[in-house]
N, C-alpha and C positions, 0 to 999 in steps of 0.2 A: 410536573417537577420529577417524579421518580421515573417516568418515561424518558424524559430528556437525559437523565444521569446515566441510565441504562444504556441509550444510544451513544451517549459520549465514551462510556466504558467499552462498548463493542467497537468504536471507531479507534480507541486507543489500543485495543488487542490487535485489530486488523494492522494498524501502523506498526506495532511492534512485530507481527509475524513477517510482514513485507520488510522491514529492516533487517531481520534476520536472514530471509531469503536472498535479499540483494547482496549482504555481508558474505553469504556462503558462496554466491555467484562470483563476487569479488575475489575471494581466495582460490576459487577452482578454475576460473576461465582467465586468459590473457586480455590485455587492454583492449584490443581491437574489437573483440567480441562483446565486452563489457558495456561499451557505449551504446550498442545496438539493444542489449537487454535493458539496460536502465531506461531506455528511451521507451521500450515497450511496457515496462513497469510502471512508469509515469502515466503512460496514456491509460493502462488499466486502473490505477489509482485514482486519476482524475474522474474516469468514468463511474467508478464505485462511488465516488464522493458525490457526483451529481445525482446518482441514483437514490443515495440516502437523503439528499436535500429534496427530492422529488417526493419521497415517501413523507417527509415532514411537511 
């Protein structure tokens, strides 16, 4: 139970950090670059998520 809650907490913090980074890029870049960056972050995020599920 404690291990699962710790992993959930780390996933939540990763999600928050990614949201902050994406928001920062949204404010700093124009919209044509934004689509490419969001797609790249989506690929990174899904690969991180599968990596977490493999550990479990």
